[in-house]
Residue, then its C-alpha position, 0 to 999 in steps of 0.5 A: x455472496x454479495x452480488x453485483x450486476x454483470x451489466x453495471x458499468x464504472x464511468x470513472x475508471x480511475x479516481x483522484x486520490x483523497x488527501x485527508x488520509x494517511x499514506x506511506x511516504x517511505x520505509x523507516x530505513x529510507x529516511x536518514x539525515x541525508x535529505x531525500x525527495x519523493x513525490x506524493x499525491x502529485x507533490x514533491x516532498x523532502x524527507x529527512x531526520x533531525x539530530x534526535x532521529x525524528x522524521x520530517x516532511x517539507x514541501x520540496x521547494x524553497x520559498x525563495x526560488x523554489x530550489x529543491x530542499x532535498x538537494x540541500x543538507x541537514x544542519x544542527x538540531x532539526x534544520x535543513x539548508x537550501x542548496x541554492x542560497x543557503x536559507x535554513x528552515x526548521x522542521x515546522x517549515x519556518x525560515x530561521x536564517x537568511x543569508x546577508x540579512x538579520x531580518x527574516x521575512x515572516x512569509x519565508x515558510x515552506x509547508x510542513x506535513x504531519x508525519x508518524x512512524x509506525x509499522x516500519x513505515x513513515x506515514x504522511x498526511x497530505x491534506x488538512x493537518x488539523x484532521x491528522x489523527x494518528x488513530x486513522x492509520x490503517x492497522x498493519x501490526x503484523x509488520x512489527x509484531x514479534x509473532x510474525x517475520x518477514x520482509x518486503x520491498x517497493x514497486x514503482x507502479x506505472x498506474x493510478x493507485x486505484x488499479x492496484x487496489x482493483x487488482x488486490x481486491x479480486x484475486x481470481x486474476x491469480x488463475x490467469x496471471x500467476x498460473x505457474x505459482x499461486x494460481x489454480x482453477x479453484x479460485x474462480x470456482x469457489x464462492x466468496x463473501x463481501x462485507x463492508x463495515x465503515x471504511x473497511x471491506x472484507x472479502x473472504x474466500x475458502x477452497x476446500x480439499x484442493x491441491x496446493x499450488x507450487x508456492x504453497x506446497x513449498x511453504x507446507x514443506x518448509x513446515x511439514x517436510x515431505x508433505x503430500x496431499x490435499x489442502x484447504x486454502x483461504x484468502x481473506x482480503x482486508x481493505x482499510x481506507x484509503x489504500x491499505x489491503x492486508x490479505x490473510x492467506x494460507x493453506x492447511x492439511x485438508x479437513x483438519x479444522x482450518x475453516x473453523x479456526x484451527x490453523x495448526x496443521x497449515x502455514x499462514x501468511x499476511x500479504x501486507x499492501x499499502x499504495x501511495x499515489x505518486x501522480x494520477x498515473x503512477x504509484x508507490x506500492x509498498x508490500x511485505x510478506x509476513x509469516x508466523x512460522x519458522x520465524x528465525x529463518x532468514x533463508x525462508x524470509x528471503x525466499x518468500x520476499x523474492x518469490x512474491x516479488x516475482x509474482x508482483x512483477x507479473x501484476x506490474x506488467x499487467x497494470x502498466x498495460x491496463x493504464x496505457x489502454x485506459x489512456x488510449x481509450x478515454x471514452x470507454x467504460x469499466x464493466x463489472x462482474x460478481x467478482x468485482x464486489x470488493x472493488x466496487x465497495x472500495x470505489x464507493x468509499x474513496x468517492x465518499x472521502x473525495x466528496x467530503x473534501x469537495x473534490x468529487x460528487x458520489x455515485x448513487 
C-alpha cells in the first residue's frame, strides 16, 4: 500500500484546469448540423457539423459584435453564419463573407479549436493548438469495442472538476454514500495498492470471499440465474490525465481464480468517466457503464445505465454540497488519509501540467 500521512494537508482544495489537454466536448450524437453551445474551460464554444459530417468547434462569439455563433445557422460546405449581421465563417474560423461589402477585413476571424472524434465522443483541445497530439487522447477503447456493450449519460456537476476526480479515485465512500446499492463494509477494510506511471495512476483493491452487494448480486444473476454464495470483488481505478478515470469492476464466484486472471465465473464491467471543466465551479461529467457479457441485451444495457445513474445522483448531491462548503470556508484546508493516495497523485500530475503552462507553482 502507498501510505500517505493522515496529518498532511492540501491548501489548494481545488485546482485550475490544464488547457493543453484533451477534454470531451460532447457525445458524438449531440453534435449535428444545427449549432450548439457548450462552455468548456470557462469559454463558450459553438459546435456543429459540416456538410461532410466533420465536427467543428469555434469560439462562440462573432468577431463583429460578439453575437453567439451557436444561435446562427450552418450553410454550404463547412460554413456557419452569424445570426446578428450575417457574417459567414469557415471551419477554420476565417470570415469568407461580409454583408454589404466585397472586401473582407483580414482580422475577421474567430478562434478554432482542434477536434477529434473517438470512443463515441467529440474531443476538444482548448490550449496551444500546435501541441494537440491525438495520441494524447486517453484510452477509452471499451466504448467502441465490439467486445463490450453499454451506454451512458452526462451529469452537469455543480462543482470543480477536481472534486469529481477525488470522488472517483477513492471508492471507500461507496460504503457510506451508496450503502443500498454498491456499498459494503469490506471497502474500508480491504487493502489497496497505488501506482503512478507518468501521467497515469492506478489504484487496485480486492475483496475476497464476501457477500455481493445488491447491484452486483443482480448482475451475477443476469449471467448465472439463481446465483447464491460468496464472491471475490475487484475495483481497479485507472486515471489518465487530465481527467479520465476508467474503473475495472466486477465480482466472481469466490475462489474460482479471478484474482489470478480467470474471471470466467463472474461479471465484469468498466465504469468509464471523463470530466470536462465548464467553469471553476461546474463540470460536464460524461460517463458510461460497459460490460462484456449479454452483449445483445438492450434490457440489461438500460437497467445498468439507469441503475448507475441513480448511484451517481447520490454522488452529485454530495459533491454539490462539498463545493458549497468549500466556498463558504475559503481558509480551511483539506486533510489527507491513507485512502487519498490515488487522489494525491492525480493532484500532483495536474499541478505539474499547470506548472508547464506557467499557471501554477508545483508543490514539493
